[in-house]
C-alpha positions, 0 to 999 in steps of 0.5 A: 380270637374266638374262632382261633381258640375254637379251632384249637380246641377242636384240633386238640379234641380230634387228636385226643379222640384219634388216639386209640387205646389198645390193651394188650396181654403179653405171653413170653414162651421163649424165656426172655430175660426178665430185664429184656422183656421189661425194656421190650414192653416199655419200648413197645408202648412208647413206639406205638404212640407214633402210630397214635396207639396208646398201648397199655398192658391189661390182660384183664381187659374185656378184649386185649390183643394177645401178644405171644412170643414163641421161640420158633415160627409155626410156619414152614417158612423159616424166614417168617418173623411174626404173624397174625390170624384171620377168621371169617375175613377179620384179623384177630387180636392175636400177634405172634412173634418168633424170636429166634428167627429174628435173632438169626436175621439180625446176626447179633445176640446183643439185647439192644438190637434184639429188643428193638427188632422185636418191637418193629415186628410187633408194630408191623403185626399190630398194624395188621390187626388195628387197621384190619389190613392183610396187604403189605406195602411194597417197601418200608416198615409194612413190607412183606419181607425185611432184609437183615440189613433193613431189620437191623437198621430200622430197629436201631432207630426205634425209640 
């Protein structure tokens, strides 16, 4: 009984220690409606927990991840939905989301899908930074390219 209890305490401690608190600061340059932006933040925080990340909005933190929502991509490639920056071989705590390319890919102006698609792209970009990972998976939510059908389908499952 003592061994079983000790094992359970150890497992709970490991789970608690592996949960990573990630402060973030959000800047919306796309002029999203306040209610949609609030829903985006709430859904982002909730969805991040499935990765073991505990997101908390805190611009005053010593080292937050800066999430910037821009209307358009700063890349020449019009299909880019999000980006991070690297310097000296390290991915910086900067996440950029490109709202209108995401909307164009969805072929929908419905906030339900747009908010979820923005969360999906944010999680993808956060993963680059938090895992310090430049490479993509060949398929799935961490692939280099989303088709409109994938973005639409995957984003509708985010809760």
